[in-house]
C-alpha positions, 0 to 999 in steps of 0.5 A: 596473169597466173595464180596457182597452187601445187598440193598433196594430202598428209597424214592420211587425209582424204584428197582434194578433188583439182577440180574442186580447188580449182573451182575454188581457187576461181572464185576466190579472185572472181571479184578482182580479175576481169571475166575469162580467165582460164582454169587448168589442172594436172595431177601426177599421182597423189599430187596436184597442180592448178592454176588459173591464167589471163594471157600477157598482152604481147608477150608470145612465149606460153607459160605452159607446155606438153610434148612426148617428154612431159609437161612444163609450168612456169609461174615465172618465166625463164626469160634467158631459157633459149639463150641457156639452151642454145648454149648446150645445142639443146634448143629444140627445133622447130617451136618445141617445147622449150620449157619442158627443155629446160626442165630435162636440163634442170635435172641433169646440169642445175648447178651449171643453168642456176649461174645464170638464171635470170631471176625471177624464175619458177618451173614445175613440171613432170617427166612423160610416164613418171610418177614425180613432179619437180620444182625449181625457182631460180638461184636468189629466191625472186621468184614469189613461191610460198610453201605451207608446211603447217596444218592440212596439206602440204602447199605451194603457190604464189600468192598467200590468200590462194590458200583458202582455196585448200581449206587453209586457214592464214594465221598471221605471225605479228612480228612478221607484218611489224617488221614488214610495217618498218621496212616495206618488206617482210624479212629473210623467208618469212610471209608474215604467216604462221607455217608458211615460208618463201621458198629459198634461192636455188631449191629443187623439190622433188614429189613423189610417192614416197614423200617431198625430196629436197636439195639446193644450190646456192650461186650467191657465193659465185656471184658477189665473189667474182674473178677477178677482172679490170675495170674495163672487164666490169664495165663491159660485162655490165654492159652486156649484162643489160644487152643479153637480158633485154635481147633475150626478152626481144625474143618473146615480146611484140612491143612492151611499155618501158617505164622513163623517169627523171632517174638514172635506172630507166635512162640507162635501160632505155638507152640499151633499147635504143642502141638494139634497136627494139620496137618500143612505147615510152611511159611516164607516170606522175602529173605535168608539174613534176620533174620526173614528167618533164624531164621524161617527155623531153628524153622522148623528144630528142630520141623521136620515141613514142611518149605516154604520160600517165596521170591518172589513177592514183586516187583513192575511192571518195567513200568509205566503202570503197577504201574498205574493198580496195584495202581487203582487195589488195589484201587478197591479191598480195597478202601484205606484199603490196606498198603500203601507201597505194592499198587504199588507191588499189582498183579505186579509179571507176572502170578500172576496177579489176585486173586484168593479164597485163602487158610486157613492162620493162622497168629500171627496178634493182639498179641499187646493185650498182649504185650501192643505195644502201651505202649511200643510204649511212653515207659509208665513207663517213664512218668506220667499217665496224659501225656500217651495221647499227647505222643501217639499222638505225635508218631502217628503224627511223621508218619504224610506225611511232604508234608499234608497241615497245617490245615489237620495236626491240624484235623488229631491229634483231630481226634486222640484225640477222638480216644484214649478217646474212652477210657473213655467210658468204664471206662479205666485208667491208661495204660488201654486206651493205650491198649484199643486203640491197641485195638479199633483202630489199631486191630479194623480198620487196622488189619480187613483191612489188613486180609480182603485185602487178598481173603482167610480165616484168622485165628487169635487166638489172637483175642478171647473174652477169650484172651482180658479178660486174658490180661486185667486181668493181672498187666498192668505193666506186659504185656510189657514183653509179660508174655503170650507169653513167658508162653505159648511157653514155655510149650507148645515149650520148644525148641524153647523158648529158641532159639533167636527170631528176636529182640534178634538175633546177627550177633555173632549169624551167624558167630556161627553158631546159627543160620545157614545159609538158600539157597533160589533157585534162579527162572529160568530165574531170572536176576543176580544182575549186569543184574538188572536195577539200582532200582533193584540193593539194599543192604541187606534186600531189594527187591529194591530201593524205591527213584529210583523206583520213579525217574526211572519208576514212575517219569511220574505218578507224573508229571501227578499228578503235572499237575492235581490239583485234590484230590492228592491236598486237601489233600497236598500241592501242593509246597511243595509235587514238592520239598520234595517226592523225600526225604520223603519215602512214600510221591510218593505212597500217591501223586500217590494213591490219584491222580489216586483214583477219577479215580478209583470211577468213573470205568475210572481204572483199 
């Protein structure tokens, strides 16, 4: 876990002492972090860097290195740095500083490296005896880097609320949040706050006494227009992309935790780890009645792999004070870049009310690159190409909160239209814009936010340049049939490939024993169903009853909001909100989050 600030004073303002800013940063996040976080600062002239860090369990590589050539800090570790340096015969010997050497190479041959650097990656460095600091992110812009160019000091951070340590007040932008509450991510390069934007992919910043120079190399055009290859060669390119990504990570970890559900994505990743002979532990989250849990357990048994079912957690506080604390802590941690319905569960479990440094977590996230998820969402094969945009907008806007102000609803639609049309800059046609929307919006914004919400190191093998090239080289109409998944899993784990996936499983599979039951031991002291309050008494697949929770526990928080017009009433029609929050799932969460947001930004909570 790392939270950092890079800054410099502007307009003749007095410099803020790095030690003071570092202390403020540590104090700011103290309510949500385990004790023991280290604070480090560096200064080069009038440019300062401060970060707090908790160690990632089971990850060997340091995130900060220094040698006679300079120093380098990686907020997002470049997993394939060693592979890239080996290819250039530039890998340091005898455990030398990989990050410093990568920084030197990024100064010399940035474009070549960015074409193959795995997202997310971010590096901040300064050469020895130099008076400048440089910053580089990955070519997609997957690394969560926010640049503040508003009033006060110039700053860069990976968590917007960290800017409070510099005395910067965050001002929420209604349109950004309205879009966020519709799609579940902030669009394009927005952050949700005035004067703060997400750093575009392939950007290098050079901070000198004279100012800030910026240059950009965008490799996406080459990724989405790869050289022509046969179908078989593209399948092999995609397979090796996953194997290389995982092999690079295996150099750096001990024994990771690997998510394995009953779906296509995680099975494909775990199949690659099996063929690589990796040492890993499988896990699945959910109740023992879920198909995901049942299938995951059986796959682990078939492969003889250790398996853990995580059924705990996911339950919000039973008090309004606890609910308020969870919502506020989630906003402090991710400033809206956290799954909406999980805000109220954040650090809510007794005895687990703080974040540790996390572990190495391998996931099947971003696999929609190879499944044409948005083409499938709108059933593109049923419509002419000229109607794709309107059908996608209709699908996205269907998730807009009914209580959203009408003028914002129209503005959100046009924002999403502009996001979709970004594909035109890359000359994409046919289903290409749908695939690009998944990569450039859903993956780059929603995907990066969900990964950054975890404290450990997240490994997502599907997000690698060669896999993107391979998928864009395939016949676009075939992607919805999951050719990459079928090929890779079938080759590496034929026993798993023949077993039902969650989207294929039926109740008959349960009755026949093809999908056997599992038992999850009840935690000591856990109440029986009949002893629970009504919001905890649920049907299969659910841990609590959403509507009853807000009626029985969260109602005072909503009544507090209704009595105090504020940012929430800039987003939502107050009359509609009062009338519809009980019948519109998610509305209560949105109202509570937007009500508490200004208090968190002002430092009144948590």
